[in-house]
N, CA, C and O of each residue as an XYZ file, in Angstrom:
620
protein
N       6.157     -8.610      4.055
C       5.718     -9.934      4.405
C       4.735    -10.493      3.384
O       4.541    -11.706      3.305
N       4.110     -9.606      2.598
C       3.130    -10.108      1.641
C       3.761    -10.883      0.492
O       3.044    -11.413     -0.357
N       5.096    -10.961      0.449
C       5.750    -11.766     -0.587
C       6.037    -13.182     -0.103
O       6.485    -14.022     -0.882
N       5.788    -13.451      1.163
C       6.073    -14.753      1.730
C       4.916    -15.726      1.477
O       3.766    -15.315      1.318
N       5.244    -17.029      1.443
C       4.208    -18.045      1.275
C       3.302    -18.119      2.488
O       2.109    -18.394      2.365
N       3.868    -17.873      3.660
C       3.073    -17.845      4.883
C       3.690    -16.807      5.815
O       4.857    -16.444      5.665
N       2.916    -16.340      6.760
C       3.347    -15.289      7.658
C       2.874    -15.628      9.061
O       1.672    -15.684      9.317
N       3.807    -15.852      9.964
C       3.455    -16.171     11.346
C       3.165    -14.917     12.154
O       2.662    -15.006     13.274
N       3.472    -13.762     11.608
C       3.216    -12.494     12.279
C       1.795    -12.055     11.956
O       1.497    -11.711     10.812
N       0.930    -12.062     12.939
C      -0.471    -11.709     12.697
C      -0.747    -10.233     12.956
O      -1.831     -9.743     12.642
N       0.228     -9.517     13.529
C       0.053     -8.088     13.773
C       0.466     -7.319     12.524
O       1.523     -7.572     11.947
N      -0.377     -6.383     12.117
C      -0.076     -5.619     10.919
C      -0.842     -4.311     10.962
O      -1.991     -4.265     11.402
N      -0.202     -3.253     10.505
C      -0.862     -1.965     10.343
C      -0.812     -1.658      8.860
O       0.263     -1.630      8.259
N      -1.977     -1.426      8.270
C      -2.049     -1.139      6.828
C      -2.714      0.206      6.595
O      -3.623      0.608      7.320
N      -2.243      0.882      5.577
C      -2.819      2.171      5.212
C      -4.203      1.978      4.622
O      -4.448      1.049      3.852
N      -5.096      2.870      4.997
C      -6.431      2.854      4.413
C      -6.384      3.401      2.981
O      -7.266      3.110      2.173
N      -5.352      4.193      2.672
C      -5.274      4.838      1.362
C      -3.882      4.678      0.761
O      -2.874      4.728      1.466
N      -3.847      4.485     -0.555
C      -2.598      4.467     -1.303
C      -2.638      5.525     -2.399
O      -1.873      5.473     -3.362
N      -3.531      6.472     -2.235
C      -3.670      7.589     -3.168
C      -3.714      8.870     -2.348
O      -4.538      9.002     -1.443
N      -2.842      9.802     -2.655
C      -2.716     11.045     -1.896
C      -4.022     11.837     -1.868
O      -4.491     12.228     -0.798
N      -4.599     12.069     -3.022
C      -5.801     12.900     -3.097
C      -6.976     12.273     -2.335
O      -7.688     12.972     -1.615
N      -7.176     10.983     -2.487
C      -8.272     10.305     -1.773
C      -8.050     10.335     -0.264
O      -8.977     10.597      0.503
N      -6.835     10.069      0.150
C      -6.513     10.084      1.575
C      -6.662     11.468      2.185
O      -7.162     11.605      3.302
N      -6.238     12.481      1.468
C      -6.353     13.854      1.981
C      -7.817     14.265      2.104
O      -8.196     14.940      3.061
N      -8.634     13.862      1.147
C     -10.076     14.157      1.221
C     -10.692     13.452      2.430
O     -11.534     14.029      3.119
N     -10.283     12.218      2.690
C     -10.796     11.473      3.839
C     -10.364     12.137      5.146
O     -11.143     12.197      6.098
N      -9.135     12.631      5.197
C      -8.640     13.318      6.398
C      -9.431     14.598      6.651
O      -9.787     14.900      7.790
N      -9.702     15.345      5.585
C     -10.491     16.573      5.737
C     -11.886     16.248      6.251
O     -12.403     16.940      7.128
N     -12.494     15.200      5.711
C     -13.844     14.802      6.142
C     -13.851     14.327      7.588
O     -14.813     14.570      8.317
N     -12.779     13.648      8.010
C     -12.705     13.106      9.367
C     -12.157     14.109     10.380
O     -12.265     13.902     11.588
N     -11.566     15.198      9.878
C     -10.960     16.177     10.781
C      -9.744     15.629     11.501
O      -9.536     15.895     12.685
N      -8.936     14.855     10.771
C      -7.744     14.230     11.357
C      -6.489     14.655     10.610
O      -6.551     15.029      9.439
N      -5.343     14.595     11.295
C      -4.084     14.805     10.585
C      -3.739     13.566      9.758
O      -4.330     12.499      9.926
N      -2.776     13.735      8.870
C      -2.378     12.676      7.942
C      -0.967     12.207      8.270
O      -0.073     13.011      8.530
N      -0.789     10.899      8.253
C       0.536     10.307      8.343
C       0.883      9.834      6.942
O       0.313      8.860      6.452
N       1.830     10.532      6.289
C       2.262     10.159      4.944
C       3.439      9.200      5.051
O       4.443      9.489      5.702
N       3.294      8.080      4.411
C       4.301      7.035      4.386
C       4.788      6.885      2.951
O       4.121      6.264      2.123
N       5.969      7.465      2.657
C       6.563      7.267      1.336
C       7.355      5.968      1.431
O       8.315      5.866      2.195
N       6.947      4.993      0.656
C       7.458      3.636      0.777
C       7.693      3.051     -0.612
O       7.537      3.737     -1.623
N       8.060      1.806     -0.645
C       8.248      1.113     -1.914
C       7.971     -0.363     -1.734
O       8.189     -0.921     -0.658
N       7.494     -0.985     -2.780
C       7.254     -2.429     -2.727
C       8.559     -3.169     -2.441
O       8.565     -4.178     -1.737
N       9.654     -2.667     -2.987
C      10.948     -3.316     -2.824
C      11.787     -2.727     -1.700
O      13.002     -2.926     -1.682
N      11.188     -2.023     -0.780
C      11.923     -1.346      0.292
C      12.010     -2.237      1.531
O      11.036     -2.374      2.272
N      13.164     -2.833      1.749
C      13.372     -3.732      2.882
C      13.253     -2.973      4.203
O      12.622     -3.462      5.140
N      13.849     -1.790      4.287
C      13.783     -1.029      5.534
C      12.364     -0.560      5.844
O      12.017     -0.382      7.011
N      11.550     -0.362      4.830
C      10.139     -0.020      5.047
C       9.429     -1.173      5.740
O       8.695     -0.968      6.707
N       9.651     -2.391      5.238
C       9.017     -3.561      5.845
C       9.519     -3.780      7.273
O       8.759     -4.193      8.149
N      10.821     -3.498      7.501
C      11.361     -3.649      8.849
C      10.683     -2.674      9.814
O      10.345     -3.053     10.936
N      10.482     -1.435      9.392
C       9.805     -0.447     10.247
C       8.369     -0.885     10.515
O       7.893     -0.812     11.648
N       7.692     -1.334      9.485
C       6.302     -1.774      9.649
C       6.213     -2.947     10.629
O       5.302     -3.002     11.454
N       7.160     -3.882     10.536
C       7.124     -5.072     11.395
C       7.609     -4.790     12.812
O       7.054     -5.329     13.770
N       8.641     -3.952     12.963
C       9.251     -3.759     14.273
C       8.692     -2.571     15.048
O       8.685     -2.587     16.279
N       8.222     -1.538     14.342
C       7.791     -0.315     15.018
C       6.280     -0.116     14.922
O       5.615      0.112     15.932
N       5.747     -0.202     13.720
C       4.318      0.065     13.537
C       3.441     -0.919     14.310
O       2.328     -0.568     14.702
N       3.919     -2.138     14.536
C       3.098     -3.138     15.213
C       3.133     -3.018     16.733
O       2.388     -3.713     17.424
N       3.987     -2.148     17.260
C       3.937     -1.894     18.697
C       2.511     -1.435     19.021
O       1.978     -0.578     18.316
N       1.883     -1.979     20.063
C       0.474     -1.651     20.333
C       0.168     -0.157     20.455
O      -0.868      0.300     19.973
N       1.050      0.602     21.087
C       0.812      2.042     21.234
C       0.947      2.761     19.899
O       0.147      3.641     19.580
N       1.955      2.388     19.121
C       2.145      2.984     17.792
C       0.966      2.629     16.898
O       0.397      3.503     16.243
N       0.596      1.357     16.866
C      -0.521      0.910     16.023
C      -1.800      1.646     16.381
O      -2.560      2.042     15.497
N      -2.040      1.831     17.675
C      -3.236      2.537     18.130
C      -3.244      3.977     17.623
O      -4.264      4.459     17.130
N      -2.110      4.662     17.744
C      -2.024      6.058     17.268
C      -2.223      6.136     15.749
O      -2.981      6.971     15.256
N      -1.536      5.257     15.020
C      -1.647      5.295     13.560
C      -3.070      5.003     13.098
O      -3.568      5.633     12.164
N      -3.718      4.052     13.749
C      -5.066      3.650     13.331
C      -6.163      4.603     13.792
O      -7.156      4.781     13.088
N      -6.002      5.213     14.952
C      -7.085      6.029     15.519
C      -6.897      7.532     15.371
O      -7.872      8.264     15.205
N      -5.644      8.000     15.431
C      -5.415      9.443     15.470
C      -5.056     10.053     14.126
O      -5.130     11.271     13.962
N      -4.673      9.236     13.174
C      -4.230      9.731     11.865
C      -4.987      9.040     10.740
O      -5.550      7.960     10.921
N      -4.990      9.679      9.580
C      -5.350      9.002      8.339
C      -4.019      8.587      7.730
O      -3.188      9.434      7.403
N      -3.822      7.301      7.581
C      -2.557      6.746      7.090
C      -2.625      6.569      5.577
O      -3.494      5.875      5.049
N      -1.678      7.220      4.895
C      -1.586      7.135      3.437
C      -0.205      6.588      3.082
O       0.809      7.209      3.403
N      -0.160      5.439      2.428
C       1.101      4.867      1.951
C       1.221      5.126      0.454
O       0.353      4.738     -0.328
N       2.307      5.786      0.072
C       2.550      6.136     -1.327
C       3.774      5.365     -1.805
O       4.894      5.608     -1.354
N       3.544      4.437     -2.720
C       4.600      3.555     -3.216
C       5.320      4.214     -4.388
O       4.764      4.349     -5.478
N       6.562      4.621     -4.147
C       7.315      5.356     -5.161
C       7.829      4.463     -6.283
O       8.331      4.960     -7.291
N       7.706      3.148     -6.116
C       8.129      2.235     -7.178
C       6.932      1.529     -7.839
O       7.084      0.471     -8.449
N       5.750      2.131     -7.707
C       4.544      1.575     -8.342
C       4.644      1.814     -9.847
O       4.639      2.959    -10.300
N       4.735      0.749    -10.607
C       4.957      0.834    -12.062
C       3.677      0.947    -12.892
O       3.739      0.991    -14.121
N       2.522      0.993    -12.232
C       1.282      1.135    -13.014
C       1.266      2.500    -13.696
O       1.647      3.503    -13.092
N       0.827      2.540    -14.950
C       0.836      3.814    -15.668
C      -0.241      4.772    -15.154
O      -1.316      4.355    -14.723
N       0.076      6.052    -15.211
C      -0.916      7.086    -14.908
C      -1.927      7.115    -16.053
O      -1.587      6.744    -17.176
N      -3.169      7.551    -15.792
C      -4.146      7.654    -16.883
C      -3.640      8.548    -18.020
O      -3.863      8.265    -19.197
N      -2.958      9.628    -17.645
C      -2.341     10.549    -18.607
C      -0.988     10.965    -18.040
O      -0.882     11.204    -16.837
N       0.046     11.057    -18.870
C       1.328     11.555    -18.370
C       1.175     12.981    -17.821
O       0.316     13.741    -18.269
N       2.018     13.327    -16.849
C       1.975     14.651    -16.232
C       3.324     15.320    -16.455
O       4.365     14.748    -16.133
N       3.308     16.531    -17.007
C       4.530     17.308    -17.203
C       4.794     18.131    -15.950
O       3.911     18.844    -15.472
N       6.014     18.031    -15.416
C       6.385     18.789    -14.220
C       7.732     19.459    -14.444
O       8.479     19.115    -15.359
N       8.016     20.420    -13.582
C       9.317     21.073    -13.585
C       9.996     20.775    -12.256
O       9.467     21.098    -11.192
N      11.161     20.162    -12.324
C      11.926     19.840    -11.117
C      12.486     21.130    -10.514
O      12.464     22.179    -11.159
N      12.987     21.053     -9.283
C      13.561     22.213     -8.600
C      14.737     22.796     -9.380
O      15.036     23.984     -9.261
N      15.401     21.964    -10.174
C      16.538     22.399    -10.982
C      16.103     23.167    -12.229
O      16.936     23.728    -12.942
N      14.787     23.188    -12.488
C      14.265     23.831    -13.685
C      14.086     22.863    -14.841
O      13.529     23.228    -15.876
N      14.549     21.640    -14.676
C      14.442     20.615    -15.712
C      13.002     20.141    -15.853
O      12.333     19.867    -14.857
N      12.525     20.046    -17.092
C      11.186     19.516    -17.377
C      11.252     17.994    -17.352
O      12.231     17.388    -17.788
N      10.175     17.385    -16.827
C      10.132     15.930    -16.729
C       8.704     15.462    -16.949
O       7.752     16.175    -16.634
N       8.562     14.265    -17.490
C       7.252     13.668    -17.690
C       7.079     12.517    -16.722
O       7.867     11.571    -16.712
N       6.032     12.608    -15.902
C       5.708     11.528    -14.971
C       4.786     10.565    -15.699
O       3.743     10.970    -16.212
N       5.160      9.303    -15.747
C       4.386      8.320    -16.505
C       3.743      7.238    -15.635
O       2.769      6.608    -16.048
N       4.282      7.021    -14.438
C       3.740      5.977    -13.567
C       3.241      6.576    -12.257
O       3.559      7.716    -11.917
N       2.465      5.795    -11.537
C       1.978      6.228    -10.226
C       3.166      6.465     -9.299
O       3.185      7.439     -8.548
N       4.144      5.585     -9.352
C       5.346      5.758     -8.535
C       6.092      7.041     -8.852
O       6.595      7.708     -7.948
N       6.167      7.392    -10.138
C       6.793      8.663    -10.530
C       6.087      9.834     -9.845
O       6.729     10.764     -9.356
N       4.759      9.771     -9.819
C       3.957     10.850     -9.222
C       4.255     10.990     -7.728
O       4.444     12.102     -7.234
N       4.295      9.861     -7.008
C       4.538      9.930     -5.559
C       5.985     10.312     -5.258
O       6.247     11.029     -4.292
N       6.919      9.843     -6.068
C       8.322     10.206     -5.895
C       8.507     11.710     -6.116
O       9.218     12.371     -5.359
N       7.865     12.240     -7.152
C       7.940     13.678     -7.422
C       7.316     14.468     -6.270
O       7.877     15.477     -5.844
N       6.169     14.024     -5.765
C       5.526     14.702     -4.638
C       6.485     14.757     -3.450
O       6.622     15.801     -2.812
N       7.141     13.651     -3.153
C       8.066     13.606     -2.030
C       9.237     14.569     -2.241
O       9.602     15.303     -1.324
N       9.821     14.573     -3.423
C      10.946     15.463     -3.722
C      10.522     16.918     -3.703
O      11.174     17.757     -3.081
N       9.422     17.215     -4.390
C       8.980     18.595     -4.561
C       8.514     19.212     -3.246
O       8.910     20.326     -2.901
N       7.678     18.489     -2.522
C       7.053     19.049     -1.321
C       7.926     18.937     -0.075
O       7.892     19.812      0.790
N       8.722     17.841      0.019
C       9.456     17.587      1.246
C      10.973     17.530      1.076
O      11.701     17.344      2.051
N      11.450     17.689     -0.159
C      12.884     17.765     -0.402
C      13.658     16.503     -0.084
O      14.835     16.565      0.270
N      13.009     15.366     -0.207
C      13.663     14.100      0.106
C      13.293     13.059     -0.936
O      12.230     13.124     -1.554
N      14.186     12.099     -1.119
C      13.899     11.011     -2.044
C      14.375      9.685     -1.460
O      14.901      8.834     -2.177
N      14.183      9.516     -0.141
C      14.570      8.287      0.533
C      13.334      7.576      1.054
O      12.297      8.196      1.285
N      13.455      6.279      1.236
C      12.368      5.503      1.802
C      12.952      4.576      2.862
O      14.051      4.055      2.671
N      12.264      4.359      3.955
C      10.987      4.989      4.264
C      11.178      6.454      4.630
O      12.227      6.860      5.130
N      10.154      7.221      4.371
C      10.138      8.638      4.712
C       8.745      8.937      5.231
O       7.752      8.734      4.532
N       8.681      9.421      6.463
C       7.407      9.683      7.102
C       7.291     11.162      7.432
O       8.242     11.784      7.904
N       6.127     11.709      7.180
C       5.854     13.098      7.543
C       4.371     13.219      7.874
O       3.526     12.590      7.237
N       4.070     14.028      8.867
C       2.680     14.263      9.272
C       2.261     15.633      8.765
O       2.976     16.621      8.931
N       1.096     15.673      8.146
C       0.584     16.919      7.568
C      -0.866     17.112      7.995
O      -1.538     16.178      8.433
N      -1.330     18.355      7.853
C      -2.752     18.610      8.088
C      -3.515     18.255      6.807
O      -2.886     17.959      5.790
N      -4.841     18.278      6.829
C      -5.598     17.875      5.635
C      -5.389     18.781      4.411
O      -5.817     18.441      3.308
N      -4.734     19.927      4.609
C      -4.409     20.798      3.479
C      -3.004     20.529      2.940
O      -2.571     21.159      1.976
N      -2.295     19.587      3.571
C      -0.968     19.211      3.094
C       0.178     19.969      3.730
O       1.320     19.819      3.296
N      -0.092     20.786      4.753
C       0.963     21.532      5.428
C       1.640     20.652      6.479
O       0.970     20.024      7.299
N       2.964     20.612      6.448
C       3.714     19.794      7.407
C       3.448     20.267      8.827
O       3.439     21.466      9.105
N       3.231     19.314      9.717
C       2.981     19.614     11.127
C       4.237     19.460     11.974
O       4.263     19.867     13.135
N       5.268     18.878     11.396
C       6.533     18.659     12.116
C       7.591     18.291     11.089
O       7.363     18.360      9.881
N       8.749     17.899     11.595
C       9.790     17.399     10.722
C       9.451     15.994     10.251
O       8.338     15.508     10.451
N      10.409     15.361      9.636
C      10.187     14.020      9.101
C      10.886     12.976      9.961
O      11.653     13.298     10.869
N      10.602     11.728      9.651
C      11.213     10.584     10.333
C      11.554      9.585      9.249
O      10.807      9.421      8.284
N      12.680      8.921      9.409
C      13.073      7.921      8.423
C      13.347      6.601      9.139
O      12.781      6.344     10.202
N      14.192      5.780      8.576
C      14.444      4.465      9.147
C      15.180      4.572     10.478
O      16.319      5.036     10.539
N      14.518      4.139     11.528
C      15.122      4.045     12.857
C      14.209      3.160     13.687
O      13.121      3.582     14.080
N      14.640      1.947     13.954
C      13.819      0.995     14.710
C      13.871      1.350     16.200
O      14.522      0.671     16.994
N      13.175      2.426     16.555
C      13.174      2.948     17.918
C      11.749      3.380     18.252
O      11.322      4.477     17.893
N      11.017      2.503     18.945
C       9.606      2.771     19.243
C       9.416      4.059     20.033
O       8.560      4.858     19.655
N      10.177      4.315     21.132
C       9.975      5.576     21.861
C      10.212      6.815     20.982
O       9.459      7.786     21.071
N      11.243      6.787     20.143
C      11.506      7.923     19.251
C      10.372      8.096     18.246
O       9.991      9.223     17.929
N       9.838      7.000     17.749
C       8.738      7.075     16.790
C       7.484      7.626     17.463
O       6.757      8.418     16.864
N       7.226      7.214     18.697
C       6.072      7.749     19.437
C       6.230      9.244     19.676
O       5.255      9.990     19.580
N       7.439      9.689     19.984
C       7.694     11.129     20.128
C       7.414     11.841     18.814
O       6.815     12.916     18.790
N       7.861     11.222     17.712
C       7.624     11.798     16.392
C       6.126     11.947     16.119
O       5.706     12.961     15.562
N       5.321     10.970     16.495
C       3.875     11.038     16.272
C       3.183     12.028     17.203
O       2.187     12.644     16.825
N       3.698     12.181     18.404
C       3.030     13.028     19.404
C       3.108     14.515     19.070
O       2.129     15.237     19.261
N       4.235     14.979     18.583
C       4.406     16.414     18.312
C       3.410     16.932     17.262
O       2.732     17.925     17.527
N       3.293     16.310     16.094
C       2.334     16.829     15.116
C       0.885     16.669     15.570
O       0.025     17.482     15.231
N       0.627     15.627     16.327
C      -0.737     15.417     16.836
C      -1.108     16.550     17.780
O      -2.216     17.080     17.701
N      -0.204     16.926     18.664
C      -0.452     18.035     19.593
C      -0.636     19.344     18.821
O      -1.524     20.135     19.139
N       0.200     19.569     17.811
C       0.108     20.799     17.006
C      -1.233     20.845     16.274
O      -1.868     21.898     16.204
N      -1.657     19.719     15.736
C      -2.914     19.665     15.000
C      -4.103     19.967     15.908
O      -5.072     20.604     15.493
N      -4.015     19.503     17.144
C      -5.129     19.678     18.081
C      -5.208     21.076     18.684
O      -6.208     21.419     19.315
N      -4.146     21.902     18.495
C      -4.156     23.267     19.033
C      -5.247     24.115     18.405
O      -5.391     25.288     18.748
């Protein structure tokens, strides 16, 4: 919606962090689990989920109060301060040059996926608390997805 000249939708849930390391440090300090949102500026289905599911009052409350929300834009073209050399799962060497490259690699390497939207809940050390969730405009299913890792984290 931020590409529109005006927006009649006043409900919005926004990530407090767009950097993995900063968000994880904040989660550790707050003692909260993390909701990782692998997204893209050009991802239509990401915006649909944000508008149709995230704005549900119960979902918004959980995302804002129970989790540290980190949105990682895999198509962010800003350059990294220094290129990063990585090895893909195939053994192929690759150079990450943009912020989006870094988040895309994190998603592939850590979670074995390269689709957006892609949601996963982790503890402040980065360990997955449950499976993942992708595009599905289903508020009850999304609430179930949020409840399981939250319960596991609180154990």
